[in-house]
C-alpha positions as CSV (number, residue, x, y, z in Angstrom):
1,M,46.7,-24.8,45.0
2,K,43.7,-26.0,43.0
3,K,45.8,-28.5,41.2
4,K,46.9,-30.1,44.4
5,A,43.3,-30.2,45.6
6,Y,42.2,-32.0,42.4
7,I,45.1,-34.5,42.8
8,A,44.1,-35.2,46.4
9,I,40.5,-35.7,45.5
10,A,41.4,-38.1,42.7
11,A,43.7,-40.0,45.0
12,S,41.1,-40.4,47.7
13,A,38.5,-41.6,45.1
14,I,40.9,-44.3,43.9
15,L,41.5,-45.4,47.5
16,I,37.7,-45.5,48.2
17,N,37.1,-47.5,45.0
18,S,39.9,-49.9,45.9
19,A,38.5,-50.4,49.4
20,N,35.0,-51.1,47.9
21,A,36.5,-53.6,45.5
22,S,38.3,-55.4,48.2
23,I,35.1,-55.6,50.2
24,L,33.3,-57.1,47.2
25,F,35.7,-60.1,47.0
26,D,34.8,-61.1,50.6
27,V,31.2,-61.6,49.7
28,P,30.6,-64.4,47.1
29,L,27.3,-63.0,45.6
30,A,28.8,-59.5,45.4
31,K,31.8,-61.0,43.7
32,K,29.6,-62.7,41.2
33,C,27.6,-59.5,40.6
34,Y,30.7,-57.5,40.1
35,A,32.0,-60.1,37.6
36,I,28.7,-59.6,35.6
37,Y,29.3,-55.9,35.8
38,N,32.8,-56.4,34.3
39,K,31.3,-58.5,31.5
40,L,28.8,-55.8,30.7
41,V,31.6,-53.3,30.5
42,A,33.3,-55.4,27.9
43,I,30.1,-56.0,26.0
44,A,29.2,-52.3,26.0
45,E,32.5,-51.5,24.3
46,V,31.5,-53.2,21.1
47,Q,28.0,-51.8,20.7
48,T,27.2,-49.5,17.8
49,T,23.7,-48.4,18.4
50,N,22.9,-45.5,20.8
51,K,19.8,-47.2,22.2
52,C,21.8,-50.4,23.0
53,Q,24.6,-48.3,24.6
54,Y,22.1,-46.4,26.7
55,E,20.4,-49.6,28.0
56,L,23.8,-51.2,28.7
57,S,25.0,-48.1,30.5
58,S,21.9,-48.3,32.7
59,A,22.4,-52.0,33.3
60,K,26.1,-51.5,34.2
61,S,25.3,-48.7,36.7
62,H,22.6,-50.7,38.5
63,T,24.7,-53.9,38.5
64,E,27.7,-52.1,40.0
65,S,25.4,-50.5,42.6
66,A,23.8,-53.9,43.4
67,A,27.3,-55.5,43.9
68,L,28.2,-52.7,46.4
69,R,25.0,-53.0,48.3
70,I,25.2,-56.8,48.5
71,S,28.8,-56.5,49.8
72,E,27.5,-54.1,52.5
73,D,24.6,-56.6,53.3
74,A,22.2,-53.9,52.3
75,F,20.6,-55.8,49.4
76,S,18.3,-53.7,47.2
77,K,15.9,-55.5,44.9
78,Y,15.5,-52.2,43.1
79,E,19.0,-52.3,41.7
80,L,18.9,-55.8,40.4
81,D,15.4,-55.4,38.9
82,N,16.5,-52.2,37.1
83,A,19.6,-53.9,35.8
84,I,17.6,-56.9,34.6
85,N,15.0,-54.7,32.9
86,A,17.7,-52.7,31.2
87,L,19.3,-55.9,29.8
88,R,15.9,-57.0,28.5
89,H,15.5,-53.7,26.8
90,A,19.0,-54.0,25.3
91,Q,17.9,-57.4,23.8
92,V,15.0,-55.7,22.0
93,Y,17.4,-53.3,20.3
94,S,19.4,-56.2,18.6
95,C,22.6,-55.4,20.4
96,E,25.8,-57.1,19.3
97,E,26.9,-59.8,21.8
98,E,23.3,-60.7,22.5
99,E,24.3,-64.0,23.9
100,G,26.5,-62.3,26.5
101,I,23.6,-60.0,27.4
102,V,21.3,-63.0,28.0
103,E,24.0,-64.7,30.1
104,A,24.4,-61.5,32.2
105,E,20.6,-61.4,32.7
106,Q,20.5,-65.0,33.8
107,G,23.4,-64.4,36.2
108,L,21.5,-61.5,37.8
109,L,18.4,-63.6,38.1
110,E,20.4,-66.3,39.8
111,I,21.8,-63.8,42.3
112,K,18.4,-62.4,43.0
113,S,17.0,-65.9,43.6
114,Q,19.9,-66.8,45.9
115,I,19.4,-63.7,47.9
116,K,15.6,-64.4,48.2
117,S,16.3,-67.9,49.5
118,Q,18.7,-66.5,52.1
119,N,16.2,-64.1,53.5
């Protein structure tokens, strides 16, 4: 019985994530934010230092949350600011793929600026 419950929970989580992802692609800024998240996932895979991995993990989490909140029209400056700060900290730790990290930071700053101009 427990095994079936776990399978049901996993299946519902996949459906929820799929639904959230489909919503993202209807909102251009959320789509852009989610693309940055995917880029950070790829960058994080090649990191070797723990400090860099930690900061990128934080940036990924906040970027994904920001994308979801933007898609729900519930923008939170907190999420984008925390993602940007984590990326800045990652740059201090001489992460591999530093150019990609800088590009991700610039992308998040552009999203933040566009949202501010819309409000």
